[in-house]
All heavy atoms as an XYZ file, in Angstrom:
975
protein
N     200.163    326.464     92.332
C     199.988    325.628     91.195
C     199.040    326.390     90.189
O     198.032    326.835     90.520
C     199.337    324.302     91.526
C     198.983    323.472     90.333
S     198.221    321.859     90.924
C     198.326    321.042     89.380
N     199.480    326.492     88.936
C     198.689    327.088     87.826
C     197.601    326.199     87.357
O     197.926    324.937     87.162
C     199.609    327.560     86.747
O     200.604    328.453     87.256
C     198.821    328.289     85.602
N     196.438    326.644     87.181
C     195.388    325.875     86.572
C     195.674    325.809     85.064
O     195.793    326.826     84.475
C     193.935    326.453     86.868
O     193.872    326.431     88.292
C     192.834    325.696     86.292
N     195.749    324.614     84.501
C     196.051    324.383     83.098
C     194.952    323.876     82.278
O     194.342    322.878     82.673
C     197.385    323.486     83.009
C     198.599    323.980     83.655
C     199.723    322.929     83.654
C     199.061    325.252     83.123
N     194.652    324.465     81.144
C     193.672    324.045     80.163
C     194.210    322.727     79.481
O     195.344    322.791     78.966
C     193.408    325.075     79.064
C     192.347    324.635     78.054
C     191.043    324.590     78.613
C     192.435    325.727     76.894
N     193.472    321.704     79.514
C     193.924    320.365     78.788
C     192.972    319.949     77.781
O     193.286    319.129     77.002
C     193.962    319.272     79.890
O     192.738    319.105     80.560
C     195.077    319.596     80.982
N     191.689    320.501     77.752
C     190.763    320.072     76.715
C     189.582    320.962     76.509
O     189.297    321.779     77.482
N     188.981    320.996     75.336
C     187.754    321.724     74.952
C     186.871    320.621     74.305
O     187.271    320.072     73.270
C     188.046    322.944     74.112
C     189.004    323.888     74.757
C     186.676    323.538     73.790
C     189.339    325.101     73.870
N     185.694    320.479     74.805
C     184.821    319.562     74.214
C     183.352    320.135     74.189
O     183.079    321.065     74.892
C     184.840    318.165     74.863
C     184.662    318.209     76.334
C     185.105    316.926     77.002
N     185.203    317.095     78.438
C     184.187    316.881     79.335
N     183.101    316.391     78.865
N     184.321    317.067     80.512
N     182.527    319.594     73.341
C     181.146    320.064     73.219
C     180.184    319.018     73.269
O     180.421    317.808     72.965
C     181.016    320.908     71.902
C     181.927    322.018     71.810
C     181.229    319.939     70.646
N     178.896    319.318     73.577
C     177.813    318.374     73.585
C     176.466    319.020     73.410
O     176.474    320.354     73.426
N     175.493    318.367     73.197
C     174.150    318.914     72.928
C     173.053    318.198     73.688
O     172.365    317.330     73.192
C     173.851    318.831     71.371
C     172.666    319.701     71.071
C     172.376    319.590     69.590
N     171.596    318.433     69.411
C     171.327    318.019     68.185
N     171.743    318.466     67.023
N     170.654    316.755     68.071
N     172.864    318.627     75.024
C     171.646    318.171     75.619
C     170.342    318.706     74.935
O     170.477    319.481     73.978
C     171.771    318.725     77.051
C     173.292    318.932     77.217
C     173.758    319.308     75.831
N     169.189    318.361     75.404
C     167.958    318.716     74.764
C     167.747    320.170     74.449
O     167.269    320.498     73.315
C     166.708    318.174     75.466
C     166.686    316.638     75.379
O     167.275    316.040     74.520
O     166.024    316.019     76.327
N     167.941    321.093     75.432
C     167.538    322.540     75.243
C     168.714    323.469     75.176
O     168.524    324.622     75.141
C     166.610    322.904     76.397
O     167.357    322.746     77.700
C     165.346    322.027     76.478
N     169.974    322.965     75.191
C     171.105    323.897     75.115
C     172.293    323.177     74.557
O     172.339    321.922     74.496
C     171.429    324.401     76.510
C     171.713    323.417     77.557
C     172.911    322.888     77.868
C     170.656    322.893     78.396
C     173.170    321.909     78.748
C     170.897    321.877     79.347
C     172.099    321.446     79.547
N     173.222    323.968     74.062
C     174.553    323.490     73.570
C     175.441    323.648     74.819
O     175.389    324.634     75.470
C     175.055    324.342     72.458
C     174.252    324.130     71.207
O     173.486    323.142     71.067
O     174.392    325.065     70.265
N     176.437    322.683     74.932
C     177.361    322.794     76.062
C     178.786    322.746     75.464
O     179.093    321.983     74.640
C     177.095    321.588     76.961
C     178.171    321.439     78.073
C     177.690    320.591     79.221
N     176.731    321.238     80.019
C     176.030    320.737     80.994
N     176.225    319.370     81.316
N     175.248    321.354     81.733
N     179.600    323.680     76.085
C     181.027    323.690     75.762
C     181.761    323.530     77.162
O     181.447    324.254     78.102
C     181.464    325.064     75.110
C     182.932    325.111     74.871
C     180.687    325.211     73.853
N     182.596    322.546     77.156
C     183.256    322.222     78.481
C     184.772    322.483     78.310
O     185.383    321.967     77.342
C     182.989    320.736     78.912
C     183.800    320.499     80.165
C     181.563    320.594     79.090
N     185.405    323.249     79.138
C     186.809    323.419     79.206
C     187.380    322.501     80.317
O     186.932    322.758     81.499
C     187.176    324.930     79.480
C     186.533    325.931     78.573
C     186.901    327.361     78.923
C     186.840    325.582     77.071
N     188.246    321.644     80.047
C     188.870    320.764     81.067
C     190.220    321.381     81.571
O     190.996    321.839     80.754
C     189.078    319.426     80.518
C     187.899    318.665     80.052
O     186.956    318.620     80.840
O     187.864    318.154     78.940
N     190.340    321.348     82.862
C     191.552    321.963     83.538
C     192.160    320.971     84.484
O     191.467    320.069     84.992
C     191.230    323.230     84.260
C     190.854    324.404     83.397
C     189.553    324.591     83.053
C     191.798    325.219     82.923
C     189.225    325.652     82.211
C     191.529    326.339     82.094
C     190.199    326.555     81.807
N     193.397    321.060     84.743
C     194.035    320.445     85.888
C     194.329    321.573     86.844
O     194.653    322.722     86.481
C     195.404    319.800     85.457
O     196.360    320.739     84.972
C     195.215    318.665     84.464
N     194.271    321.336     88.204
C     194.563    322.290     89.214
C     193.257    322.777     89.800
O     192.137    322.331     89.506
N     193.371    323.796     90.624
C     192.236    324.365     91.331
C     191.273    325.089     90.382
O     191.699    325.497     89.380
C     192.866    325.362     92.356
C     194.238    325.598     91.802
C     194.722    324.502     91.066
N     190.062    325.096     90.815
C     189.042    325.742     89.981
C     189.261    327.235     89.798
O     189.387    327.971     90.679
C     187.643    325.531     90.566
N     189.340    327.697     88.524
C     189.510    329.087     88.179
C     188.181    329.772     88.185
O     187.093    329.149     88.348
C     190.045    329.058     86.767
C     189.532    327.866     86.190
C     189.389    326.811     87.267
N     188.193    331.064     88.007
C     187.033    331.881     87.851
C     186.749    332.151     86.367
O     187.703    332.438     85.664
C     187.136    333.208     88.622
O     187.441    332.922     90.003
C     185.970    334.096     88.529
N     185.501    332.116     85.974
C     185.140    332.387     84.585
C     184.120    333.618     84.552
O     183.169    333.700     85.333
C     184.507    331.166     83.939
N     184.344    334.478     83.528
C     183.417    335.551     83.287
C     183.075    335.452     81.770
O     183.937    334.883     81.019
C     183.930    336.926     83.608
O     185.109    337.153     82.871
C     184.290    337.026     85.071
N     181.944    335.954     81.355
C     181.610    336.008     80.030
C     180.862    337.267     79.624
O     180.260    337.902     80.498
C     180.798    334.764     79.612
C     179.389    334.786     80.145
N     179.153    334.502     81.474
C     178.239    335.085     79.493
C     177.861    334.574     81.655
N     177.241    334.949     80.506
N     180.906    337.619     78.367
C     180.121    338.786     77.880
C     179.740    338.540     76.352
O     180.491    337.945     75.696
C     180.971    340.027     78.044
C     182.217    340.075     77.211
C     183.016    341.363     77.492
O     182.665    342.220     78.284
O     184.157    341.477     76.894
N     178.617    339.079     76.056
C     178.183    339.091     74.698
C     179.091    340.093     73.947
O     179.548    341.101     74.468
C     176.708    339.527     74.472
N     179.373    339.829     72.647
C     180.277    340.726     71.837
C     179.805    340.698     70.381
O     179.289    339.736     69.865
C     181.623    340.206     71.916
N     180.050    341.819     69.710
C     179.746    341.967     68.337
C     180.901    341.421     67.505
O     180.754    340.987     66.381
C     179.593    343.497     67.873
C     178.352    344.026     68.526
O     177.333    343.308     68.641
O     178.366    345.232     68.890
N     182.140    341.396     68.070
C     183.315    340.867     67.456
C     184.137    340.213     68.493
O     184.103    340.626     69.769
C     184.189    341.981     66.822
C     183.547    342.664     65.574
C     184.524    343.674     64.946
O     184.856    344.614     65.760
O     184.895    343.518     63.915
N     185.058    339.331     68.164
C     185.989    338.739     69.035
C     187.446    339.233     68.760
O     187.706    339.510     67.537
C     185.932    337.225     68.992
C     184.638    336.523     69.330
C     184.686    335.019     68.935
C     184.320    336.800     70.781
N     188.208    339.376     69.700
C     189.570    339.831     69.556
C     190.436    338.867     70.162
O     190.294    338.461     71.366
C     189.720    341.226     70.143
C     188.908    342.289     69.425
C     187.652    342.603     69.956
C     189.360    342.920     68.294
C     186.883    343.635     69.297
C     188.544    343.874     67.648
C     187.288    344.192     68.213
N     191.657    338.661     69.572
C     192.759    337.743     70.070
C     193.364    338.562     71.259
O     193.754    339.729     71.141
C     193.684    337.486     69.057
N     193.628    337.916     72.280
C     194.340    338.425     73.465
C     195.745    337.982     73.276
O     196.037    336.815     73.221
C     193.665    337.870     74.785
C     194.206    338.457     76.047
O     194.809    339.604     75.962
O     193.999    337.766     77.080
N     196.755    338.696     73.323
C     196.976    340.135     73.647
C     197.145    340.927     72.337
O     197.334    342.105     72.530
C     198.184    340.212     74.469
N     197.141    340.441     71.249
C     197.403    341.208     69.984
C     196.344    342.174     69.694
O     196.629    343.212     69.016
C     197.599    340.300     68.790
O     196.366    339.715     68.354
N     195.066    341.904     70.119
C     194.003    342.870     69.748
C     193.493    342.689     68.276
O     192.604    343.403     67.963
N     194.056    341.695     67.564
C     193.660    341.499     66.191
C     192.243    340.782     66.244
O     191.833    340.115     67.193
C     194.539    340.454     65.549
C     195.947    341.009     65.481
C     196.388    341.490     64.189
O     195.814    341.021     63.135
O     197.389    342.244     64.132
N     191.413    341.031     65.256
C     190.062    340.477     65.182
C     190.273    338.941     65.058
O     191.040    338.480     64.283
C     189.314    341.097     63.974
C     188.930    342.489     64.242
C     188.065    340.240     63.733
C     188.228    343.215     63.098
N     189.489    338.218     65.834
C     189.509    336.757     65.731
C     188.239    336.404     64.965
O     187.161    336.437     65.416
C     189.329    336.172     67.179
C     189.339    334.687     67.199
O     189.832    334.050     66.191
O     188.838    334.149     68.147
N     188.439    336.122     63.614
C     187.425    335.786     62.654
C     186.790    334.441     63.044
O     187.567    333.492     63.072
C     187.857    335.863     61.235
C     188.303    337.251     60.867
C     189.632    337.648     60.746
C     187.521    338.397     60.639
N     189.730    338.956     60.396
C     188.411    339.480     60.297
C     186.161    338.572     60.582
C     187.910    340.772     59.944
C     185.781    339.923     60.224
C     186.583    340.931     59.925
N     185.572    334.384     63.337
C     184.938    333.140     63.740
C     183.542    333.104     63.157
O     182.853    334.113     63.072
C     184.837    333.122     65.400
C     184.506    331.806     66.022
C     185.545    330.741     65.587
C     184.325    331.985     67.376
N     183.055    331.985     62.710
C     181.748    331.855     62.198
C     180.725    332.129     63.266
O     180.807    331.732     64.362
C     181.543    330.364     61.656
O     182.504    330.011     60.746
C     180.163    330.129     61.159
N     179.697    332.892     62.847
C     178.615    333.289     63.832
C     178.030    334.634     63.466
O     178.685    335.477     62.748
N     176.907    334.909     63.979
C     176.217    336.232     63.768
C     176.262    337.075     65.025
O     176.121    338.298     65.008
C     174.720    336.119     63.357
O     174.063    335.432     64.384
C     174.642    335.378     62.022
N     176.596    336.388     66.174
C     176.778    337.072     67.496
C     177.752    336.191     68.216
O     177.976    335.061     67.893
C     175.417    337.335     68.252
O     175.760    338.062     69.379
C     174.764    335.996     68.611
N     178.412    336.745     69.222
C     179.571    336.085     69.867
C     179.451    336.174     71.363
O     178.953    337.102     71.956
C     180.866    336.645     69.310
C     180.939    336.650     67.872
C     180.585    337.799     67.079
C     181.339    335.488     67.128
C     180.606    337.733     65.692
C     181.402    335.465     65.843
C     181.039    336.626     65.139
N     180.101    335.185     72.019
C     180.305    335.194     73.501
C     181.804    335.162     73.740
O     182.529    334.272     73.187
C     179.613    334.117     74.164
C     179.937    333.967     75.683
C     178.089    334.234     73.943
N     182.382    336.096     74.511
C     183.808    335.980     74.926
C     183.779    335.482     76.334
O     183.300    336.110     77.244
C     184.409    337.347     74.778
C     185.858    337.390     75.134
C     186.744    336.522     74.139
O     186.809    336.824     73.013
N     187.354    335.439     74.711
N     184.561    334.389     76.531
C     184.735    333.813     77.932
C     186.198    334.110     78.319
O     187.095    333.924     77.580
C     184.447    332.250     77.799
C     184.649    331.483     79.063
C     183.528    331.796     80.073
C     184.633    329.959     78.679
N     186.333    334.504     79.573
C     187.682    334.600     80.181
C     187.777    333.877     81.438
O     186.903    333.959     82.298
C     187.946    336.090     80.375
C     188.224    336.880     79.051
C     188.743    338.260     79.329
N     189.024    338.859     78.039
C     188.153    339.338     77.197
N     186.933    339.334     77.493
N     188.580    339.908     76.022
N     188.853    333.055     81.494
C     189.050    332.218     82.652
C     190.380    332.531     83.397
O     191.398    332.579     82.665
C     189.085    330.680     82.228
C     189.290    329.757     83.492
C     187.764    330.290     81.461
N     190.349    332.762     84.720
C     191.555    333.144     85.388
C     191.533    332.717     86.834
O     190.448    332.515     87.341
C     191.827    334.657     85.176
C     190.773    335.524     85.863
C     191.042    336.973     85.692
O     192.094    337.374     85.293
N     189.978    337.784     85.814
N     192.692    332.457     87.427
C     193.966    332.341     86.861
C     194.084    331.050     86.198
O     193.725    329.944     86.714
C     194.934    332.464     88.022
C     194.182    331.962     89.252
C     192.682    332.342     88.915
N     194.507    331.074     84.959
C     194.635    329.815     84.124
C     195.620    330.027     83.002
O     195.972    331.222     82.659
C     193.351    329.445     83.603
N     196.072    328.944     82.454
C     197.002    329.021     81.287
C     196.704    327.762     80.356
O     196.228    326.786     80.832
C     198.520    329.019     81.635
N     197.155    327.928     79.087
C     197.080    326.800     78.165
C     198.419    326.296     77.859
O     198.647    325.712     76.728
C     196.352    327.194     76.886
N     199.434    326.625     78.666
C     200.805    326.246     78.480
C     201.443    326.088     79.882
O     200.983    326.601     80.820
C     201.658    327.308     77.755
C     201.742    328.598     78.485
N     200.708    329.533     78.456
C     202.736    329.100     79.282
C     201.110    330.585     79.206
N     202.272    330.347     79.696
N     202.435    325.188     79.981
C     203.145    324.901     81.132
C     204.313    325.918     81.431
O     204.481    326.850     80.675
C     203.638    323.428     81.241
C     204.686    323.141     80.174
O     205.363    323.989     79.677
N     204.845    321.892     79.895
N     205.051    325.655     82.495
C     206.122    326.625     82.907
C     207.188    326.751     81.875
O     207.948    327.793     81.976
C     206.787    326.167     84.212
C     205.806    326.380     85.428
O     204.812    327.172     85.227
O     205.974    325.730     86.409
N     207.446    325.784     80.984
C     208.421    325.905     79.979
C     207.855    326.251     78.558
O     208.562    326.338     77.573
C     209.293    324.612     79.769
C     210.059    324.348     81.077
C     208.391    323.479     79.374
N     206.606    326.686     78.617
C     205.904    327.274     77.359
C     205.284    326.184     76.399
O     204.728    326.541     75.429
N     205.413    324.938     76.870
C     204.763    323.892     75.990
C     203.177    323.927     76.206
O     202.759    324.063     77.301
C     205.299    322.555     76.376
N     202.497    323.775     75.082
C     201.039    323.820     75.282
C     200.536    322.622     76.033
O     201.042    321.530     75.935
C     200.568    323.621     73.794
C     201.712    323.488     72.914
C     202.965    323.620     73.735
N     199.585    322.946     76.901
C     198.904    321.858     77.610
C     197.524    321.492     77.037
O     196.999    320.460     77.296
C     198.577    322.272     79.161
O     197.876    323.541     79.067
C     199.910    322.488     79.878
N     197.107    322.335     76.093
C     195.970    322.076     75.258
C     196.490    321.826     73.881
O     197.076    322.834     73.342
C     194.894    323.179     75.305
C     193.789    322.979     74.254
C     192.912    322.030     74.388
C     193.860    323.753     73.118
C     191.952    321.867     73.349
C     192.813    323.652     72.134
C     191.933    322.621     72.289
O     190.911    322.433     71.323
N     196.367    320.648     73.343
C     197.010    320.349     72.039
C     195.944    320.166     70.931
O     196.241    319.811     69.830
C     197.844    319.072     72.053
O     197.044    318.036     72.577
C     198.989    319.321     73.045
N     194.612    320.566     71.221
C     193.590    320.409     70.170
C     193.642    321.643     69.259
O     194.508    322.493     69.402
N     192.648    321.683     68.315
C     192.638    322.857     67.490
C     192.389    324.107     68.192
O     191.524    324.136     69.099
C     191.467    322.460     66.469
C     190.668    321.463     67.261
C     191.553    320.749     68.176
N     192.915    325.201     67.835
C     192.755    326.521     68.387
C     191.453    327.098     67.947
O     190.880    327.995     68.570
C     193.915    327.486     68.103
C     195.175    326.957     68.766
C     196.312    328.005     68.766
N     196.142    329.209     69.554
C     196.375    329.368     70.858
N     196.784    328.319     71.463
N     196.116    330.496     71.428
N     190.858    326.562     66.786
C     189.632    327.063     66.318
C     188.989    325.895     65.592
O     189.610    325.236     64.870
C     189.890    328.222     65.300
C     188.722    328.963     64.846
C     189.107    330.195     63.960
C     189.822    331.181     64.635
N     189.941    332.528     63.922
N     187.676    325.647     65.920
C     187.004    324.550     65.288
C     185.488    324.836     65.141
O     184.959    325.580     65.958
C     187.209    323.238     65.959
C     186.868    323.222     67.388
C     185.610    322.714     67.731
C     187.678    323.568     68.382
C     185.206    322.589     69.026
C     187.325    323.533     69.776
C     186.070    323.018     70.075
N     184.901    324.288     64.044
C     183.422    324.366     63.817
C     182.774    323.297     64.702
O     183.356    322.263     65.078
C     183.082    324.045     62.364
C     183.743    325.103     61.365
C     182.964    326.398     61.372
N     181.484    326.271     61.139
C     180.883    326.451     60.022
N     181.578    326.615     58.893
N     179.548    326.355     59.895
N     181.469    323.545     65.025
C     180.722    322.643     65.919
C     179.396    322.342     65.143
O     178.375    322.693     65.607
C     180.493    323.269     67.270
O     179.848    324.614     67.062
C     181.708    323.497     68.067
N     179.572    321.548     64.074
C     178.332    321.258     63.259
C     177.314    320.458     64.019
O     176.190    320.472     63.636
C     178.841    320.520     62.061
C     179.677    321.372     61.080
C     180.175    320.522     59.902
N     181.009    321.020     58.888
C     181.502    322.190     58.706
N     181.326    323.154     59.507
N     182.344    322.471     57.661
N     177.697    319.667     65.091
C     176.750    318.877     65.737
C     175.907    319.664     66.831
O     174.937    319.147     67.324
C     177.453    317.776     66.513
C     178.418    318.205     67.619
C     179.848    318.526     67.283
O     180.083    319.015     66.100
O     180.675    318.517     68.096
N     176.216    320.980     66.956
C     175.493    321.763     67.925
C     174.318    322.618     67.108
O     174.423    322.871     65.959
C     176.418    322.686     68.669
C     177.465    321.996     69.524
C     178.293    322.971     70.206
C     176.875    320.896     70.408
N     173.341    323.113     67.968
C     172.182    323.839     67.401
C     172.506    325.258     67.256
O     172.219    325.907     66.209
C     170.928    323.577     68.232
O     170.680    322.171     68.186
C     169.755    324.277     67.707
N     173.074    325.940     68.292
C     173.290    327.381     68.252
C     174.736    327.704     68.197
O     175.098    328.669     67.506
C     172.621    328.012     69.534
C     172.556    329.532     69.354
O     172.913    330.185     68.397
N     171.954    330.189     70.452
N     175.587    327.057     68.924
C     176.995    327.333     68.874
C     177.626    326.856     67.576
O     177.521    325.630     67.295
C     177.805    326.754     70.106
C     179.340    326.961     69.979
C     177.261    327.254     71.424
N     178.156    327.737     66.746
C     178.690    327.325     65.407
C     180.176    327.042     65.375
O     180.578    326.245     64.644
C     178.403    328.472     64.365
C     176.936    328.752     64.224
S     176.578    330.090     63.079
C     176.953    329.274     61.498
N     180.901    327.777     66.387
C     182.289    327.586     66.383
C     182.945    327.963     67.660
O     182.285    328.721     68.410
C     182.889    328.447     65.240
N     184.118    327.507     68.016
C     184.832    327.759     69.212
C     186.243    328.137     68.864
O     186.870    327.603     67.962
C     184.763    326.492     70.084
C     185.657    326.782     71.410
C     183.425    326.082     70.486
N     186.734    329.128     69.497
C     188.169    329.671     69.317
C     188.810    329.895     70.682
O     188.344    330.556     71.514
C     188.064    330.951     68.553
O     189.339    331.478     68.403
N     190.000    329.207     70.772
C     190.894    329.570     71.917
C     191.685    330.833     71.508
O     192.605    330.768     70.657
C     191.935    328.414     72.217
C     193.007    328.709     73.216
C     192.404    329.073     74.613
C     193.836    327.447     73.375
N     191.171    332.054     71.867
C     191.696    333.205     71.293
C     192.630    333.978     72.283
O     192.902    335.153     72.098
C     190.627    334.110     70.739
C     189.569    334.497     71.707
O     189.658    334.292     72.891
N     188.425    335.001     71.178
N     193.021    333.359     73.419
C     193.944    333.974     74.317
C     194.493    333.070     75.356
O     193.811    332.204     75.865
N     195.790    333.227     75.600
C     196.565    332.625     76.622
C     197.603    333.534     77.040
O     198.786    333.399     76.597
C     197.117    331.204     76.110
C     197.886    330.433     77.181
O     197.797    330.762     78.322
O     198.699    329.596     76.720
N     197.295    334.458     77.900
C     198.159    335.558     78.140
C     198.049    336.091     79.599
O     196.878    336.306     80.050
C     197.946    336.712     77.089
C     198.777    337.923     77.203
C     200.123    337.806     76.867
C     198.307    339.123     77.692
C     201.046    338.857     76.918
C     199.133    340.206     77.727
C     200.461    340.090     77.375
N     199.128    336.255     80.295
C     199.188    336.772     81.653
C     198.148    336.203     82.629
O     197.399    336.950     83.308
C     199.039    338.346     81.613
C     200.258    338.922     80.942
C     200.224    340.539     80.935
O     199.202    341.022     81.259
O     201.239    341.026     80.715
N     197.965    334.876     82.573
C     197.218    334.190     83.494
C     195.688    334.147     83.242
O     194.831    333.794     83.950
N     195.416    334.483     81.891
C     194.016    334.433     81.449
C     193.924    333.639     80.207
O     194.689    333.838     79.234
C     193.476    335.880     81.202
C     193.539    336.763     82.440
C     192.087    335.792     80.590
C     193.177    338.244     82.191
N     193.032    332.674     80.214
C     192.638    331.910     78.994
C     191.372    332.476     78.449
O     190.364    332.553     79.195
C     192.507    330.350     79.325
C     191.971    329.656     78.173
C     193.844    329.789     79.729
N     191.369    332.831     77.140
C     190.178    333.329     76.601
C     189.648    332.466     75.496
O     190.462    331.907     74.678
C     190.522    334.714     75.934
O     191.043    335.621     76.885
N     188.395    332.304     75.537
C     187.712    331.364     74.561
C     186.544    332.110     74.017
O     185.630    332.623     74.750
C     187.227    330.066     75.163
C     186.429    329.196     74.214
C     188.486    329.290     75.659
N     186.446    332.170     72.596
C     185.333    332.818     71.967
C     184.334    331.758     71.389
O     184.800    330.740     70.941
N     183.002    332.094     71.393
C     182.043    331.201     70.815
C     181.269    332.048     69.762
O     180.894    333.214     69.990
C     181.029    330.796     71.863
C     181.536    330.158     73.169
C     180.353    329.786     74.103
C     182.314    328.866     72.807
N     181.117    331.386     68.547
C     180.262    332.031     67.530
C     178.932    331.364     67.646
O     178.822    330.192     67.486
N     177.875    332.221     67.600
C     176.528    331.715     67.870
C     175.699    332.068     66.560
O     175.999    333.067     65.892
C     175.789    332.388     69.030
C     176.498    332.300     70.342
C     175.662    332.929     71.415
C     176.837    330.915     70.729
N     174.717    331.235     66.247
C     173.723    331.597     65.224
C     172.799    332.695     65.558
O     172.482    333.534     64.744
C     172.839    330.336     64.868
C     173.532    329.307     64.151
C     172.574    328.085     63.681
N     173.189    327.225     62.828
C     174.104    326.370     63.125
N     174.536    326.199     64.261
N     174.680    325.602     62.118
N     172.431    332.689     66.845
C     171.590    333.832     67.283
C     171.910    334.098     68.838
O     172.401    333.218     69.473
C     170.119    333.503     67.119
C     169.764    332.269     67.918
C     168.347    331.655     67.464
N     168.241    330.278     67.711
C     168.805    329.309     67.003
N     169.605    329.630     65.928
N     168.636    328.068     67.319
N     171.540    335.288     69.269
C     171.758    335.615     70.648
C     170.928    334.750     71.496
O     169.813    334.353     71.123
C     171.415    337.096     70.957
N     171.487    334.375     72.686
C     170.820    333.417     73.484
C     171.251    333.615     74.903
O     172.265    334.173     75.237
C     171.040    331.977     73.084
N     170.519    333.038     75.872
C     170.883    332.909     77.253
C     172.141    332.113     77.374
O     172.199    330.955     76.786
C     169.761    332.390     78.107
O     170.100    332.154     79.437
N     173.055    332.596     78.246
C     174.425    331.828     78.435
C     174.494    331.601     79.950
O     174.368    332.569     80.763
C     175.548    332.599     77.874
C     176.899    331.804     78.210
C     175.380    332.779     76.424
N     174.846    330.381     80.358
C     175.053    330.145     81.827
C     176.433    329.461     81.917
O     176.774    328.525     81.185
C     174.013    329.132     82.341
C     174.138    328.809     83.815
O     174.549    329.695     84.561
N     173.883    327.625     84.230
N     177.283    330.083     82.690
C     178.677    329.626     82.904
C     178.826    329.205     84.396
O     178.481    329.964     85.272
C     179.717    330.698     82.539
C     181.172    330.233     82.894
C     179.509    331.152     81.016
N     179.440    328.034     84.621
C     179.640    327.531     85.946
C     180.786    326.644     86.000
O     181.351    326.166     84.960
C     178.362    326.906     86.574
C     177.813    325.760     85.823
C     178.303    324.465     86.088
C     176.971    325.960     84.761
C     177.728    323.300     85.418
C     176.470    324.851     83.988
C     176.879    323.528     84.308
N     181.384    326.391     87.205
C     182.465    325.543     87.337
C     182.088    324.184     88.048
O     181.175    324.230     88.889
C     183.652    326.176     88.073
O     183.231    326.488     89.398
N     182.850    323.140     87.717
C     182.739    321.856     88.452
C     184.112    321.390     88.906
O     185.116    321.710     88.176
C     182.069    320.862     87.481
C     180.618    321.127     87.002
C     180.191    320.196     85.915
C     179.658    321.073     88.095
N     184.117    320.558     89.869
C     185.366    319.996     90.300
C     185.374    318.530     90.297
O     184.343    317.880     90.119
C     185.671    320.451     91.748
O     184.656    320.078     92.637
C     185.793    322.060     91.878
N     186.631    317.941     90.423
C     186.775    316.483     90.455
C     186.312    315.800     89.190
O     185.410    314.887     89.286
C     186.157    315.840     91.707
O     186.716    316.362     92.796
N     186.790    316.127     88.073
C     187.922    316.982     87.650
C     187.437    318.410     87.510
O     186.295    318.643     87.417
C     188.484    316.373     86.351
C     187.237    315.769     85.705
C     186.354    315.273     86.887
N     188.436    319.352     87.383
C     188.102    320.733     87.268
C     187.625    321.022     85.827
O     188.266    320.643     84.841
C     189.387    321.600     87.623
O     189.818    321.211     88.907
C     189.138    323.072     87.531
N     186.433    321.747     85.721
C     185.883    322.011     84.517
C     185.206    323.430     84.557
O     184.634    323.706     85.658
C     184.827    321.064     84.011
C     185.450    319.736     83.686
C     184.440    318.559     83.862
N     184.264    318.434     85.301
C     183.108    317.776     85.836
N     182.227    317.339     85.127
N     183.096    317.582     87.168
N     185.200    324.207     83.464
C     184.301    325.360     83.261
C     183.275    324.846     82.273
O     183.726    324.458     81.123
C     185.103    326.567     82.840
C     186.125    326.994     83.887
C     184.135    327.653     82.442
C     185.527    327.489     85.171
N     182.094    325.040     82.474
C     180.976    324.668     81.636
C     180.227    325.851     81.211
O     179.872    326.733     81.921
C     179.975    323.648     82.418
C     178.808    323.243     81.477
C     180.733    322.438     82.944
N     179.936    325.913     79.914
C     179.236    326.924     79.266
C     177.990    326.404     78.504
O     178.113    325.586     77.667
C     180.065    327.741     78.198
C     179.266    328.848     77.619
C     181.412    328.192     78.784
N     176.759    326.659     79.032
C     175.644    326.291     78.440
C     174.898    327.379     77.718
O     174.702    328.471     78.233
C     174.634    325.772     79.518
C     175.014    324.404     80.092
O     175.913    323.720     79.522
O     174.456    324.090     81.198
N     174.666    327.142     76.381
C     174.054    328.206     75.535
C     172.715    327.723     75.044
O     172.591    326.626     74.425
C     174.935    328.466     74.265
C     174.326    329.554     73.397
C     176.332    328.898     74.720
N     171.660    328.375     75.378
C     170.336    328.020     75.002
C     170.134    327.873     73.496
O     170.755    328.693     72.773
C     169.265    329.060     75.593
C     167.886    328.681     75.409
C     166.930    329.746     76.013
O     167.363    330.917     76.128
N     165.830    329.350     76.394
N     169.416    326.823     73.102
C     169.108    326.742     71.663
C     168.283    327.872     71.273
O     168.189    328.681     70.608
C     168.362    325.480     71.381
C     169.199    324.246     71.495
N     168.586    323.019     71.670
C     170.462    324.035     71.584
C     169.525    322.090     71.785
N     170.685    322.717     71.854
């Protein structure tokens, strides 16, 4: 069973901004890295996103579409996060070969903590204010 992206949501606890990726299926693995620019997977085109520094998140094995190609995540592929302190924007910048890629545009470089939760399956990204 492929793990499918179904939602992206944000929140602001006291000391960090939170981005949550909702999935159906078994928990995938997530990695992240700081980046000067974001690139769309698989085209390699620059993913223009509001921010002065960026975080690229990759989740695998996962997809944002089902077996017939219909999207399982129907929200915006790119959106501003005015309610957050450091995270300025989020972009679903990849859904290719079993990898879902999400970019974050930040106001300033900060500590990032990524972890998974189950029941339901989620990838959580906490970005320090």
